[in-house]
C-alpha positions in Angstrom: 109.9 71.7 68.9 106.8 71.6 70.9 105.9 73.3 74.1 107.2 73.0 77.7 103.9 71.3 78.5 104.5 68.5 76.0 107.5 67.5 78.0 105.1 65.9 80.5 102.1 65.2 78.3 101.5 61.4 78.0 102.8 60.0 74.8 104.6 63.2 73.8 108.3 64.0 73.9 109.8 67.5 74.1 112.8 67.9 71.8 115.1 70.4 70.2 115.1 68.8 66.7 114.1 71.1 63.9 111.4 68.8 62.7 107.8 67.9 63.5 106.7 64.5 64.9 106.4 63.1 61.4 109.9 64.2 60.4 109.0 67.3 58.4 111.6 70.1 58.7 110.7 73.3 60.4 112.4 76.7 60.4 111.5 78.5 63.6 111.5 82.2 63.8 114.0 83.8 66.3 112.2 87.2 66.2 108.9 88.5 65.0 110.9 91.5 63.8 112.1 89.4 60.9 109.1 90.6 58.8 105.4 91.4 59.0 105.1 92.6 62.6 103.4 95.3 64.7 105.0 96.9 67.6 103.0 96.6 70.8 103.8 97.9 74.3 104.5 95.4 77.0 104.8 95.9 80.7 107.6 94.4 82.9 108.1 94.5 86.6 111.2 96.0 88.1 112.7 95.8 91.6 115.2 98.4 92.8 116.2 100.3 95.9 113.5 102.9 95.3 110.8 100.3 95.3 108.9 98.0 93.0 107.1 99.1 89.8 106.4 98.5 86.2 107.9 99.9 83.0 106.9 99.8 79.4 108.9 98.5 76.4 108.1 98.0 72.7 107.9 94.4 71.4 107.3 93.1 67.9 104.2 90.9 67.7 102.1 89.1 65.1 98.5 88.2 65.2 97.4 84.6 64.8 94.0 83.0 64.7 93.5 80.1 67.1 91.5 76.9 66.3 88.5 78.4 68.0 88.6 81.5 65.9 90.0 83.8 68.6 92.7 86.2 67.4 95.7 86.7 69.7 99.1 88.5 69.6 102.2 86.4 69.9 105.9 87.2 70.4 109.0 85.1 70.7 111.0 84.5 73.9 114.0 86.3 72.2 111.8 89.3 71.6 110.6 89.3 75.2 114.1 89.2 76.6 115.5 91.8 74.2 112.5 94.0 75.0 112.9 93.7 78.8 116.6 94.6 78.6 115.8 97.6 76.4 118.0 96.4 73.4 117.6 99.2 70.9 116.2 97.6 67.7 113.3 99.9 66.7 114.6 103.4 67.5 111.6 103.7 69.9 111.4 106.2 72.8 110.7 103.3 75.3 114.0 101.5 74.4 117.3 102.3 76.2 119.7 104.7 74.7 122.5 102.1 75.2 124.3 100.1 77.8 125.3 103.3 79.7 121.7 104.5 80.1 121.3 104.5 83.9 117.7 105.7 83.6 116.6 102.7 81.6 115.6 99.6 83.6 117.8 96.5 83.3 120.7 98.1 81.5 124.2 97.5 82.8 124.4 101.1 84.0 121.0 100.8 85.8 122.0 97.7 87.7 125.3 99.1 88.8 123.6 101.5 91.2 121.7 98.6 92.7 124.2 95.8 92.7 127.5 97.6 92.9 128.7 95.5 89.9 130.5 97.7 87.4 128.6 98.1 84.1 131.8 97.4 82.3 131.8 93.7 83.5 128.2 93.0 82.8 
């Protein structure tokens, strides 16, 4: 638990135990899509033979209130990765149609035209 920053924070230790510093058990969420979420649109960069650009994908988020009262949207790393690769989870028009969708950034079919690596082995 903890953040990457705690790894170097004086007196703190970064660990992968499913418990807090006082030993209380935690049950981390893999995805915000596990319940009570809103889909937002996130932008990702891409780099291909036609040039650089950005593309949009849907991502499940939740709103939390920070200690100072500010409200922010959060997502998990899993959701960020699944969103970037276009994994079809929400039947959304911005998601890929599947692994063989060469028009959708970061799919196996899309990368084949750039890298020459067959989509069947990715």
